[in-house]
Kinemage of the C-alpha trace (Angstrom):
@kinemage 1
@onewidth
@group {chain A} dominant
@subgroup {mainchain}
@vectorlist {calphas} color= white
{ca met a 1} P 8.097 16.636 -0.478
{ca ala a 2} L 8.053 12.865 -1.032
{ca arg a 3} L 4.946 11.366 -2.602
{ca pro a 4} L 3.883 7.754 -3.298
{ca phe a 5} L 5.711 6.433 -6.351
{ca leu a 6} L 3.089 3.754 -7.082
{ca lys a 7} L -0.633 3.849 -7.669
{ca trp a 8} L -2.252 1.588 -5.099
{ca ala a 9} L -5.834 0.369 -4.955
{ca gly a 10} L -7.492 1.798 -1.868
{ca gly a 11} L -4.838 4.477 -1.434
{ca lys a 12} L -5.409 6.815 1.492
{ca arg a 13} L -4.629 10.238 0.032
{ca gln a 14} L -8.317 11.191 0.007
{ca leu a 15} L -8.644 10.204 3.680
{ca ile a 16} L -5.567 12.047 4.954
{ca ser a 17} L -7.604 14.777 6.640
{ca glu a 18} L -9.775 12.189 8.417
{ca ile a 19} L -6.696 10.264 9.497
{ca glu a 20} L -5.001 13.469 10.644
{ca ala a 21} L -8.032 14.244 12.815
{ca arg a 22} L -7.578 10.908 14.587
{ca leu a 23} L -3.860 11.046 15.283
{ca pro a 24} L -2.822 10.728 18.921
{ca ser a 25} L -3.144 14.023 20.780
{ca asn a 26} L 0.364 13.384 22.086
{ca ile a 27} L 1.864 12.324 18.764
{ca leu a 28} L 4.890 14.540 19.408
{ca asp a 29} L 5.682 12.227 22.310
{ca cys a 30} L 5.533 9.137 20.079
{ca thr a 31} L 9.127 8.145 19.345
{ca thr a 32} L 8.261 5.273 16.977
{ca tyr a 33} L 5.986 4.963 13.958
{ca val a 34} L 5.032 1.536 12.598
{ca glu a 35} L 3.075 0.670 9.439
{ca pro a 36} L 2.786 -3.108 8.876
{ca phe a 37} L 0.854 -2.908 5.549
{ca ile a 38} L 2.834 -0.185 3.771
{ca gly a 39} L 1.148 -0.320 0.344
{ca gly a 40} L 1.665 2.929 -1.534
{ca gly a 41} L 2.771 4.722 1.626
{ca ser a 42} L 0.473 7.761 1.454
{ca val a 43} L 0.031 8.006 5.206
{ca met a 44} L 3.692 7.342 5.935
{ca phe a 45} L 4.940 10.013 3.545
{ca his a 46} L 2.435 12.486 4.964
{ca leu a 47} L 3.406 11.823 8.575
{ca leu a 48} L 7.151 11.884 7.973
{ca glu a 49} L 6.835 15.279 6.341
{ca lys a 50} L 5.311 16.642 9.562
{ca tyr a 51} L 6.735 14.578 12.413
{ca asp a 52} L 10.256 13.554 13.357
{ca phe a 53} L 10.003 10.040 14.791
{ca glu a 54} L 13.183 8.505 16.174
{ca asn a 55} L 12.311 5.098 14.731
{ca val a 56} L 10.203 4.199 11.698
{ca tyr a 57} L 9.390 0.616 10.729
{ca ile a 58} L 7.432 -0.391 7.645
{ca ala a 59} L 6.584 -3.898 6.503
{ca asp a 60} L 4.614 -5.868 3.973
{ca leu a 61} L 4.276 -9.511 3.003
{ca asn a 62} L 4.400 -8.513 -0.674
{ca trp a 63} L 8.047 -9.039 -1.633
{ca glu a 64} L 7.693 -7.143 -4.909
{ca leu a 65} L 6.521 -4.053 -3.038
{ca ile a 66} L 9.263 -4.338 -0.417
{ca asn a 67} L 11.819 -4.751 -3.183
{ca cys a 68} L 10.698 -1.404 -4.616
{ca tyr a 69} L 11.174 0.373 -1.294
{ca arg a 70} L 14.547 -1.274 -0.651
{ca ser a 71} L 15.874 -0.551 -4.137
{ca leu a 72} L 14.846 3.103 -3.950
{ca gln a 73} L 16.398 3.307 -0.502
{ca ser a 74} L 19.737 1.852 -1.594
{ca asp a 75} L 20.208 2.787 -5.266
{ca val a 76} L 17.736 5.320 -6.625
{ca asp a 77} L 20.091 6.285 -9.476
{ca arg a 78} L 20.149 2.781 -10.885
{ca val a 79} L 16.372 2.395 -10.603
{ca ser a 80} L 15.866 5.745 -12.314
{ca lys a 81} L 18.279 4.838 -15.120
{ca his a 82} L 16.366 1.634 -15.898
{ca leu a 83} L 13.011 3.434 -15.710
{ca thr a 84} L 14.226 6.259 -17.949
{ca asn a 85} L 15.290 3.739 -20.587
{ca met a 86} L 11.862 2.090 -20.557
{ca ile a 87} L 10.051 5.414 -20.803
{ca arg a 88} L 12.316 6.488 -23.680
{ca asp a 89} L 11.575 3.286 -25.604
{ca phe a 90} L 7.796 3.396 -25.010
{ca pro a 91} L 6.218 4.175 -28.433
{ca asn a 92} L 3.513 6.746 -29.091
{ca asn a 93} L 1.546 4.336 -31.257
{ca lys a 94} L -0.930 2.389 -29.106
{ca glu a 95} L -0.528 -0.900 -30.958
{ca glu a 96} L 3.238 -0.694 -30.655
{ca arg a 97} L 2.843 0.191 -26.988
{ca lys a 98} L 1.024 -3.088 -26.397
{ca glu a 99} L 3.980 -5.042 -27.743
{ca val a 100} L 6.393 -3.219 -25.412
{ca tyr a 101} L 4.087 -3.462 -22.396
{ca tyr a 102} L 3.476 -7.185 -22.710
{ca ser a 103} L 7.163 -7.805 -23.372
{ca ile a 104} L 8.097 -6.070 -20.109
{ca arg a 105} L 5.286 -7.868 -18.275
{ca ser a 106} L 6.506 -11.208 -19.652
{ca glu a 107} L 10.067 -10.548 -18.503
{ca trp a 108} L 8.737 -9.485 -15.083
{ca asn a 109} L 6.783 -12.749 -14.817
{ca gln a 110} L 9.749 -14.850 -15.873
{ca asn a 111} L 11.551 -13.621 -12.778
{ca ala a 112} L 8.613 -14.040 -10.400
{ca asn a 113} L 9.376 -16.035 -7.246
{ca lys a 114} L 13.149 -15.596 -7.664
{ca glu a 115} L 13.618 -13.225 -4.739
{ca asp a 116} L 16.817 -14.832 -3.462
{ca arg a 117} L 18.379 -15.330 -6.889
{ca leu a 118} L 18.307 -11.789 -8.248
{ca ser a 119} L 21.422 -9.645 -8.309
{ca his a 120} L 21.369 -6.079 -7.013
{ca asn a 121} L 21.082 -4.749 -10.556
{ca arg a 122} L 18.252 -7.152 -11.408
{ca arg a 123} L 16.381 -6.053 -8.287
{ca cys a 124} L 16.720 -2.433 -9.324
{ca leu a 125} L 15.581 -3.318 -12.843
{ca arg a 126} L 12.609 -5.178 -11.380
{ca thr a 127} L 11.686 -2.119 -9.327
{ca ala a 128} L 11.780 0.024 -12.467
{ca gln a 129} L 9.649 -2.550 -14.303
{ca thr a 130} L 7.152 -2.625 -11.435
{ca ile a 131} L 6.811 1.156 -11.519
{ca phe a 132} L 6.517 1.141 -15.319
{ca leu a 133} L 3.834 -1.566 -15.339
{ca asn a 134} L 1.973 0.129 -12.503
{ca lys a 135} L 1.829 3.422 -14.403
{ca thr a 136} L 0.813 1.880 -17.735
{ca cys a 137} L -1.491 -0.984 -16.751
{ca phe a 138} L -5.278 -0.869 -16.446
{ca asn a 139} L -6.344 1.411 -13.579
{ca gly a 140} L -2.904 1.238 -11.987
{ca leu a 141} L -3.688 -2.106 -10.372
{ca phe a 142} L -1.168 -4.378 -8.753
{ca arg a 143} L -2.652 -7.852 -9.068
{ca leu a 144} L -0.896 -11.203 -8.908
{ca asn a 145} L -2.268 -14.629 -9.701
{ca ser a 146} L -1.670 -17.676 -7.483
{ca ser a 147} L 1.666 -18.252 -9.218
{ca gly a 148} L 2.888 -14.775 -8.320
{ca glu a 149} L 2.594 -13.486 -11.898
{ca phe a 150} L 1.413 -9.981 -12.744
{ca asn a 151} L -1.724 -10.369 -14.869
{ca val a 152} L -3.120 -6.856 -15.377
{ca pro a 153} L -3.673 -5.808 -19.026
{ca ile a 154} L -2.362 -2.578 -20.516
{ca gly a 155} L -4.283 0.603 -19.771
{ca asp a 156} L -5.523 3.158 -22.267
{ca tyr a 157} L -3.403 6.204 -21.422
{ca asp a 158} L -2.292 8.866 -23.887
{ca lys a 159} L 0.316 10.187 -21.470
{ca pro a 160} L 1.132 7.873 -18.557
{ca ser a 161} L 2.263 9.747 -15.439
{ca phe a 162} L 5.715 8.448 -14.573
{ca pro a 163} L 7.601 9.640 -11.466
{ca ser a 164} L 10.425 12.054 -12.184
{ca leu a 165} L 14.013 11.571 -11.051
{ca glu a 166} L 13.524 14.420 -8.603
{ca ser a 167} L 10.464 12.757 -7.038
{ca leu a 168} L 12.261 9.424 -6.729
{ca ile a 169} L 15.213 11.159 -5.064
{ca glu a 170} L 12.801 12.700 -2.554
{ca val a 171} L 11.460 9.214 -1.815
{ca his a 172} L 15.038 7.941 -1.491
{ca glu a 173} L 15.887 10.651 1.033
{ca val a 174} L 12.850 9.899 3.193
{ca leu a 175} L 13.589 6.166 3.121
{ca gln a 176} L 16.995 6.748 4.727
{ca arg a 177} L 15.105 7.178 8.013
{ca ile a 178} L 13.212 3.904 7.701
{ca thr a 179} L 13.729 0.232 8.521
{ca ile a 180} L 12.083 -1.800 5.752
{ca asn a 181} L 10.903 -5.326 6.495
{ca his a 182} L 9.589 -8.160 4.364
{ca ser a 183} L 7.340 -9.721 6.974
{ca ser a 184} L 3.777 -10.345 8.071
{ca phe a 185} L 1.865 -7.890 10.220
{ca glu a 186} L 2.437 -9.950 13.385
{ca ser a 187} L 6.136 -9.128 13.269
{ca cys a 188} L 5.435 -5.521 14.189
{ca ser a 189} L 4.790 -6.425 17.820
{ca lys a 190} L 8.515 -6.412 18.639
{ca trp a 191} L 8.835 -2.773 17.539
{ca val a 192} L 5.926 -1.512 19.606
{ca asp a 193} L 5.825 -0.030 23.098
{ca glu a 194} L 3.818 2.661 24.878
{ca his a 195} L 5.603 5.381 22.868
{ca thr a 196} L 4.543 3.963 19.482
{ca phe a 197} L 1.914 4.987 16.956
{ca val a 198} L 0.803 2.165 14.647
{ca tyr a 199} L -1.280 2.605 11.498
{ca phe a 200} L -2.816 -0.541 9.989
{ca asp a 201} L -4.104 -0.468 6.406
{ca pro a 202} L -4.719 -4.151 5.613
{ca pro a 203} L -6.230 -5.458 2.378
{ca tyr a 204} L -9.849 -4.409 2.625
{ca arg a 205} L -12.573 -6.943 3.251
{ca pro a 206} L -14.492 -7.188 -0.071
{ca leu a 207} L -17.880 -5.478 -0.115
{ca ser a 208} L -19.190 -7.641 -2.931
{ca glu a 209} L -18.143 -10.318 -5.374
{ca thr a 210} L -17.408 -7.712 -8.038
{ca ser a 211} L -15.192 -5.681 -5.716
{ca his a 212} L -12.993 -8.679 -4.915
{ca phe a 213} L -10.581 -8.193 -7.778
{ca val a 214} L -7.259 -7.204 -6.275
{ca ser a 215} L -4.757 -9.723 -4.988
{ca tyr a 216} L -1.701 -7.938 -3.645
{ca ser a 217} L 0.245 -11.144 -3.116
{ca lys a 218} L -0.079 -14.822 -3.960
{ca thr a 219} L -2.405 -15.399 -1.012
{ca asp a 220} L -5.642 -13.634 -0.120
{ca phe a 221} L -6.339 -11.825 3.139
{ca asn a 222} L -9.484 -13.504 4.434
{ca asp a 223} L -11.743 -13.182 7.480
{ca asp a 224} L -9.473 -15.417 9.531
{ca asp a 225} L -6.627 -12.979 8.826
{ca gln a 226} L -8.862 -10.065 9.809
{ca asp a 227} L -9.545 -11.869 13.074
{ca arg a 228} L -5.804 -12.402 13.680
{ca leu a 229} L -5.225 -8.712 13.038
{ca ala a 230} L -7.916 -7.742 15.552
{ca thr a 231} L -6.235 -9.989 18.126
{ca leu a 232} L -2.922 -8.211 17.531
{ca phe a 233} L -4.707 -4.849 17.753
{ca arg a 234} L -5.933 -5.758 21.238
{ca glu a 235} L -2.494 -7.009 22.288
{ca leu a 236} L -0.815 -3.782 21.200
{ca asp a 237} L -3.527 -1.774 22.943
{ca gln a 238} L -2.572 -3.565 26.159
{ca lys a 239} L 1.023 -2.438 25.566
{ca gly a 240} L -0.169 1.163 25.628
{ca ala a 241} L 0.489 1.866 21.937
{ca lys a 242} L -1.637 4.343 19.973
{ca leu a 243} L -3.448 2.499 17.179
{ca leu a 244} L -5.388 3.440 14.057
{ca leu a 245} L -6.789 0.988 11.509
{ca ser a 246} L -8.724 1.484 8.275
{ca asn a 247} L -10.991 -0.979 6.487
{ca ser a 248} L -14.100 -1.272 4.365
{ca asp a 249} L -17.545 -0.860 5.877
{ca pro a 250} L -19.682 -3.961 5.174
{ca lys a 251} L -22.808 -1.971 5.961
{ca asn a 252} L -22.492 -0.247 2.567
{ca thr a 253} L -23.888 -3.381 0.954
{ca asn a 254} L -25.418 -5.212 3.917
{ca pro a 255} L -26.790 -3.070 6.768
{ca asn a 256} L -26.910 -6.170 8.967
{ca asp a 257} L -23.232 -7.051 8.532
{ca ser a 258} L -21.593 -6.131 11.835
{ca phe a 259} L -18.354 -8.033 11.216
{ca phe a 260} L -16.004 -5.209 12.187
{ca asp a 261} L -18.308 -3.716 14.814
{ca glu a 262} L -18.136 -7.026 16.650
{ca leu a 263} L -14.465 -7.686 15.913
{ca tyr a 264} L -13.388 -4.319 17.347
{ca ser a 265} L -16.008 -3.991 20.049
{ca gly a 266} L -14.789 -1.636 22.771
{ca phe a 267} L -12.745 0.548 20.429
{ca asn a 268} L -13.739 3.727 18.585
{ca ile a 269} L -15.274 2.833 15.214
{ca asp a 270} L -15.778 5.891 13.007
{ca arg a 271} L -17.480 5.828 9.635
{ca val a 272} L -16.096 8.358 7.173
{ca phe a 273} L -16.942 9.054 3.547
{ca ala a 274} L -14.679 8.065 0.685
{ca lys a 275} L -15.156 7.954 -3.068
{ca arg a 276} L -14.704 4.352 -4.104
{ca ser a 277} L -15.937 2.118 -6.912
{ca ile a 278} L -17.926 -0.840 -5.582
{ca asn a 279} L -20.064 -1.352 -8.647
{ca ser a 280} L -19.121 -2.239 -12.219
{ca lys a 281} L -21.628 0.336 -13.494
{ca pro a 282} L -20.269 3.914 -13.404
{ca ser a 283} L -23.751 5.302 -12.715
{ca lys a 284} L -23.811 3.419 -9.410
{ca arg a 285} L -20.405 4.532 -8.186
{ca gly a 286} L -20.001 7.261 -5.620
{ca lys a 287} L -19.286 8.012 -1.989
{ca ile a 288} L -19.390 5.168 0.480
{ca thr a 289} L -18.370 4.910 4.118
{ca glu a 290} L -15.104 3.385 5.279
{ca leu a 291} L -14.036 2.521 8.793
{ca leu a 292} L -11.379 4.206 10.892
{ca ile a 293} L -10.924 2.203 14.080
{ca his a 294} L -8.741 3.570 16.870
{ca asn a 295} L -8.016 3.497 20.585
{ca met a 296} L -7.505 7.240 21.021
{ca thr a 297} L -9.700 9.108 23.481
{ca lys a 298} L -12.299 11.231 21.694
């Protein structure tokens, strides 16, 4: 059973049951599955365990993320070998760990923005480094600055949870069924027809200034992008595709903020509970509502 190999802020594992409840009633008739913001892939891995789509397309504008999926698809043994070496050389002493962590992060940053100049082996090494940094950095964040450099500090873990070779092989096997694309969400339109189910999980609209801390790529996803996505959502609805989209609920912090209610007027907008951190103070963290927007008949 393949599982996400990266931690990903806003991951959907806790919402799987809510998402499952909103799948198309005729999902067995859907021949194509499309996920234009693949992230950690929780929903994709869940669906591909249960359903046998003829065509599966995933995409993301984050090249580093797409490189991970492509490397695991093409050469899981090489990725695992590099990762195993890093895990083996990771000291038990926390001060010594910092030296190793920041050395790997520095090497990762030296090769930022060199997508077209990396050999196959260097791409596999970069995938292993990405997984290593993700599992050892603070809160498992993936955050890039405007220069495309990874800038998350080391986390305070006694025993980081690294994926095993067996789990990476399971991911590799699932990825053999998938077409992986480095592209923006608009590109998905060409894969979609009336027999397609599309799940959108874009970067969430920030609920507050303190919650706006994750940049998945060198550019932010702002309200204009959210508006473009809603336009695409309506276009794909006209094609007859089945659509489901998740996002934050602005009403958690501002009851008068109807941004998404207006943007997706005419579609089903369900508010479901999720445990998220939207406050820097632990005592004020807890369950909040998130949005699941879809065009399926209730």
